[in-house]
C-alpha positions as CSV (number, residue, x, y, z in Angstrom):
1,M,-33.6,9.8,-28.9
2,K,-34.8,7.7,-25.9
3,R,-32.6,5.8,-23.5
4,I,-33.5,2.1,-23.6
5,V,-33.1,-0.9,-21.3
6,I,-32.5,-4.2,-23.7
7,T,-32.4,-7.8,-22.2
8,V,-31.1,-10.2,-24.4
9,S,-32.6,-13.7,-24.3
10,E,-30.6,-16.4,-22.2
11,Y,-30.2,-18.3,-25.7
12,Y,-28.0,-15.6,-27.1
13,L,-26.0,-14.9,-24.2
14,H,-23.1,-16.8,-25.8
15,E,-23.3,-14.2,-28.4
16,L,-23.6,-10.9,-26.3
17,N,-20.9,-9.3,-28.4
18,V,-22.2,-10.3,-31.7
19,V,-26.0,-9.3,-30.8
20,A,-24.5,-5.9,-29.4
21,N,-22.9,-5.4,-32.9
22,E,-25.9,-5.8,-35.0
23,L,-27.8,-3.8,-32.7
24,R,-25.2,-0.8,-32.9
25,E,-25.8,-1.4,-36.8
26,E,-29.7,-0.9,-36.6
27,G,-28.8,2.3,-34.9
28,V,-28.5,1.7,-31.1
29,T,-26.2,3.7,-29.6
30,I,-24.7,1.3,-26.4
31,T,-24.0,3.0,-23.2
32,Q,-24.0,0.1,-21.3
33,L,-23.1,-3.6,-21.5
34,H,-23.4,-6.5,-18.9
35,E,-22.2,-10.1,-19.3
36,Y,-25.4,-10.9,-17.7
37,G,-27.0,-10.1,-20.9
38,V,-28.5,-6.4,-20.6
39,I,-28.1,-3.6,-22.9
40,V,-28.6,-0.1,-22.1
41,G,-28.5,2.6,-24.7
42,L,-30.1,5.2,-26.9
43,A,-32.2,5.0,-29.9
44,E,-34.7,7.1,-32.3
45,E,-38.2,5.6,-32.3
46,E,-38.2,4.1,-35.3
47,T,-35.1,1.8,-34.4
48,I,-36.7,1.1,-31.1
49,E,-40.0,-0.7,-33.0
50,R,-37.6,-2.6,-35.7
51,I,-35.5,-3.9,-32.5
52,R,-38.2,-5.0,-30.3
53,H,-39.2,-7.7,-32.4
54,H,-35.7,-9.4,-32.4
55,K,-35.3,-12.9,-31.9
56,E,-32.4,-11.8,-29.2
57,V,-34.5,-9.3,-27.5
58,E,-36.3,-11.0,-24.6
59,S,-37.6,-7.7,-23.5
60,L,-37.0,-3.8,-24.3
61,T,-38.1,-1.0,-22.2
62,E,-38.3,2.5,-22.9
63,E,-37.3,5.0,-20.0
64,K,-40.2,7.2,-19.2
65,E,-40.0,10.7,-18.6
66,V,-40.8,11.9,-14.7
67,K,-41.4,15.3,-13.6
68,I,-41.0,16.4,-10.2
69,A,-42.2,19.8,-8.6
70,P,-39.9,22.0,-6.7
71,P,-39.3,21.6,-3.0
72,S,-41.1,24.8,-2.2
73,A,-44.3,23.5,-4.3
74,Q,-47.2,22.9,-2.1
75,I,-48.5,19.7,-3.7
76,Q,-52.6,19.8,-4.2
77,S,-53.0,17.9,-7.7
78,M,-51.4,17.4,-11.1
79,N,-52.0,19.4,-13.9
80,D,-51.7,17.9,-17.7
81,N,-47.8,18.5,-17.7
82,G,-47.3,16.7,-14.9
83,Y,-46.6,19.4,-12.1
84,S,-48.3,20.0,-9.1
85,T,-51.0,22.7,-8.8
86,C,-52.2,24.9,-6.2
87,D,-55.1,27.2,-5.9
88,E,-53.7,29.6,-3.1
89,S,-56.8,31.8,-2.9
90,S,-58.8,28.7,-2.0
91,Q,-56.5,28.2,1.1
92,E,-57.6,31.2,2.9
């Protein structure tokens, strides 16, 4: 499951609980529901694609995964896995 943030269209704010219930029926696990129209939750990729174009959804963003090197790592460049690499032999 991916963490998602949904912004509900201003037009549907008065029906926020109805929109939230519809999203739950679609398979969204809601973890936060804010009265100003932001819904944070979890959903499978298929569900995300299905709800992305609902008329009540102003925007839907997916949380991106970020990898941070350990504090002891010497940051020189990033490899394909998003980790820093350092060729210690070239530092002599």
